[in-house]
Residue frames relative to the residue before (quaternion, step in Angstrom):
aa qw qx qy qz dx dy dz
M 1.0000 0.0000 0.0000 0.0000 0.00 0.00 0.00
N 0.2056 -0.7946 0.5668 0.0716 3.50 -0.78 1.07
A 0.2940 -0.7715 0.5436 0.1511 3.56 -0.69 1.16
A 0.5087 -0.6317 0.5069 0.2920 3.55 -1.13 0.80
P 0.4961 -0.6372 0.4690 0.3576 3.63 -0.96 0.67
I 0.3664 -0.6946 0.5882 0.1930 3.59 -1.26 0.74
H 0.2757 -0.7552 0.5705 0.1682 3.52 -0.86 0.95
L 0.0970 -0.8200 0.5638 -0.0196 3.51 -0.75 1.17
T 0.2469 -0.7087 0.6302 0.1989 3.53 -1.17 0.42
L 0.1803 -0.7870 0.5867 0.0627 3.51 -0.52 1.24
I 0.0756 -0.8014 0.5933 -0.0006 3.62 -0.60 1.14
I 0.1889 -0.7930 0.5767 0.0538 3.52 -0.46 1.30
L 0.2387 -0.7732 0.5762 0.1142 3.58 -0.60 1.17
Q 0.2558 -0.7877 0.5444 0.1328 3.56 -0.52 1.19
E 0.6690 -0.5188 0.3691 0.3835 3.56 -1.30 0.36
D 0.7081 0.4602 -0.2515 0.4728 3.57 1.13 -0.75
G 0.6388 -0.5632 0.3163 0.4180 3.58 1.30 0.21
S 0.5639 0.5852 -0.4022 0.4217 3.56 1.20 -0.22
R 0.3239 -0.7419 0.5648 0.1602 3.55 -1.36 0.33
E 0.1324 -0.7753 0.6131 0.0735 3.52 -1.11 0.74
K 0.1536 -0.8383 0.5206 0.0518 3.58 -0.61 1.10
H 0.0654 -0.7774 0.6254 -0.0116 3.54 -1.06 0.88
Q 0.2834 -0.7018 0.6199 0.2070 3.66 -0.99 0.70
I 0.0603 0.7803 -0.6192 0.0639 3.56 -0.89 1.03
R 0.3335 -0.7120 0.5846 0.2004 3.55 -1.35 0.35
S 0.0744 -0.7881 0.6097 0.0398 3.55 -1.07 0.62
T 0.1760 -0.7826 0.5854 0.1180 3.53 -0.92 0.86
V 0.6609 0.5001 -0.3099 0.4659 3.58 1.29 -0.03
G 0.6994 -0.4834 0.2564 0.4597 3.57 1.30 0.15
V 0.6284 -0.5341 0.4302 0.3671 3.51 -1.37 -0.16
P 0.4307 -0.6990 0.4856 0.3001 3.63 -0.75 0.84
R 0.4246 -0.6914 0.5243 0.2585 3.58 -1.22 0.58
K 0.6425 -0.4884 0.4307 0.4039 3.49 -1.38 0.28
T 0.8233 0.1294 -0.2282 0.5033 3.58 -1.12 1.06
E 0.4672 0.6350 -0.4849 0.3787 3.63 1.11 0.42
L 0.4343 -0.6607 0.5385 0.2914 3.61 -1.16 0.56
L 0.0893 -0.7694 0.6325 -0.0084 3.45 -1.19 0.90
W 0.1870 -0.7707 0.5957 0.1272 3.65 -0.77 0.93
K 0.0648 -0.7089 0.7014 0.0359 3.57 -1.13 0.85
N 0.7912 -0.0614 -0.0668 0.6048 3.49 -0.39 1.32
E 0.7527 -0.3302 0.2342 0.5191 3.66 -0.52 -1.02
E 0.5718 0.6058 -0.3543 0.4249 3.57 1.35 -0.03
P 0.2870 -0.7630 0.5484 0.1864 3.66 -0.79 1.04
Y 0.0921 -0.7762 0.6211 0.0578 3.52 -1.19 0.73
L 0.3403 -0.7097 0.5734 0.2274 3.57 -1.19 0.44
V 0.3711 -0.7234 0.5440 0.2073 3.58 -0.87 0.97
V 0.1784 -0.8206 0.5412 0.0434 3.60 -0.55 1.28
E 0.8090 -0.0739 0.0488 0.5811 3.59 1.10 -0.56
V 0.1414 -0.7808 0.6066 0.0492 3.51 -1.16 0.70
E 0.0923 -0.8221 0.5618 0.0099 3.60 -0.75 1.03
F 0.1501 -0.8052 0.5707 0.0582 3.59 -0.89 0.86
A 0.1441 -0.7251 0.6609 0.1290 3.54 -1.22 0.60
L 0.0997 -0.8314 0.5461 0.0262 3.58 -0.46 1.22
S 0.1389 -0.7577 0.6219 0.1407 3.60 -1.12 0.48
E 0.4479 -0.6688 0.5286 0.2696 3.48 -1.18 0.72
G 0.1787 -0.7845 0.5879 0.0839 3.56 -1.04 0.91
F 0.7309 -0.3586 0.3079 0.4924 3.61 -1.19 -0.40
F 0.8419 0.1787 -0.1340 0.4913 3.57 -1.19 0.58
G 0.6797 -0.5072 0.3164 0.4249 3.64 1.00 0.60
N 0.4562 0.6686 -0.4858 0.3299 3.64 1.09 0.21
Q 0.2096 -0.7682 0.5936 0.1164 3.48 -1.22 0.66
A 0.1379 -0.7764 0.6112 0.0680 3.61 -1.04 0.74
M 0.4175 -0.6657 0.5477 0.2873 3.51 -1.14 0.65
D 0.2458 -0.7578 0.5893 0.1343 3.61 -0.78 1.07
A 0.8138 -0.0397 0.0731 0.5752 3.54 0.88 -0.86
V 0.1273 -0.7691 0.6250 0.0410 3.57 -1.12 0.74
G 0.0707 -0.7815 0.6180 0.0473 3.61 -0.85 0.92
V 0.1109 -0.7895 0.6026 0.0360 3.58 -0.67 1.00
Y 0.1516 -0.7831 0.5983 0.0762 3.66 -0.59 1.10
V 0.0445 0.7997 -0.5977 0.0347 3.55 -0.85 0.92
R 0.1689 -0.7415 0.6325 0.1470 3.51 -1.39 0.24
K 0.5748 -0.5795 0.4529 0.3587 3.48 -1.32 0.44
L 0.4954 -0.6432 0.4874 0.3213 3.53 -1.09 0.56
T 0.4522 -0.6413 0.5233 0.3324 3.60 -1.17 0.54
R 0.6958 -0.4761 0.3364 0.4195 3.53 -1.32 0.23
E 0.6510 0.5266 -0.3215 0.4422 3.55 1.05 -0.71
E 0.6141 0.5475 -0.2924 0.4875 3.58 1.22 -0.80
K 0.6688 0.4951 -0.2978 0.4680 3.55 0.93 -0.89
S 0.6748 0.4666 -0.3196 0.4742 3.59 0.90 -0.78
A 0.6159 0.5376 -0.3478 0.4590 3.64 1.04 -0.59
I 0.6578 0.4806 -0.3046 0.4935 3.58 0.98 -0.84
A 0.6362 0.5268 -0.3460 0.4451 3.62 0.93 -0.71
R 0.6505 0.5040 -0.3120 0.4748 3.58 1.01 -0.74
R 0.6471 0.5197 -0.3041 0.4677 3.60 1.09 -0.75
L 0.7181 0.4396 -0.2311 0.4875 3.62 1.05 -0.85
A 0.4981 0.6921 -0.4210 0.3094 3.64 1.15 -0.47
P 0.6830 0.4591 -0.3314 0.4613 3.75 0.82 -0.74
L 0.6109 0.5386 -0.3533 0.4602 3.61 1.09 -0.63
A 0.6683 0.4997 -0.3074 0.4573 3.64 0.94 -0.83
A 0.6414 0.5494 -0.3194 0.4298 3.59 1.14 -0.70
G 0.4986 -0.6550 0.4232 0.3786 3.60 1.17 -0.42
P 0.6976 -0.4746 0.3216 0.4297 3.56 -1.28 0.00
K 0.5300 -0.6402 0.4361 0.3450 3.58 -1.03 0.56
G 0.7732 0.3370 -0.2721 0.4631 3.45 -1.12 0.68
D 0.6345 0.5210 -0.3479 0.4527 3.59 1.20 0.25
E 0.0250 0.8322 -0.5488 0.0751 3.55 0.48 1.21
G 0.8681 0.1157 -0.0839 0.4753 3.59 -0.88 1.04
G 0.5681 0.6007 -0.4032 0.3923 3.63 1.17 0.04
P 0.6785 -0.4693 0.3496 0.4441 3.56 -1.21 -0.04
P 0.6025 -0.5918 0.3687 0.3884 3.57 -1.03 0.55
F 0.5261 -0.6317 0.4625 0.3321 3.55 -1.10 0.65
R 0.0853 -0.7887 0.6082 0.0291 3.61 -0.96 0.84
């Protein structure tokens, strides 16, 4: 079964209070609050998710619009994530000189 892509509005909250909007599509779903989201190589933290639902036949509901509010990570948060991801990038333990784990 192939899911249809979900159209999202990504709202990046800048440090000066301004907002930057991007239209994106997702085939894996809507990110949750406090989840990390990568745009290009820059990590962002999801701070709020808003849905607009419409009622369909037989009580079905469909998402009409989704707004995902994110903010850039601080320098401390980025270094903490890098420390947590470093063992994963190194590969499985006990695999010296072998091909990378996939």
